[in-house]
C-alpha positions, 0 to 999 in steps of 0.5 A: 263539162267536156271530156279530153276528147271534147265529147260533152256529158251532163254535168248534173249526172255524177254517174256519167261524170264518173264514167267519163273520168274512168274512160279518161283514166284508160286513155292516159294510162295507154298513152303513158305506156306507150311514151314509156315504151318509146322512152325505154327504146331510146335508152331513157333509164327507169329513173329518167322516167321517174323524174318526168312523171314525178314518181319514184323509180320503184313506181315506175318499175312496178307499173312497167313490169306489170304492163310488159308481163301482161 
């Protein structure tokens, strides 16, 4: 099996598989935040970002506020 980066891991090792999933999740969180910042800088509303992500405006606000303050 391959990760998003193309690095192979042993599919029979569930801990290695979980570690690969966690790594991809962190990478996707960083990428999502980067694109959210770009969208906000371009004047996109939180409602527009929420629609693109398929979540509520409140979920985007909570996630964005948490990352922006941290």
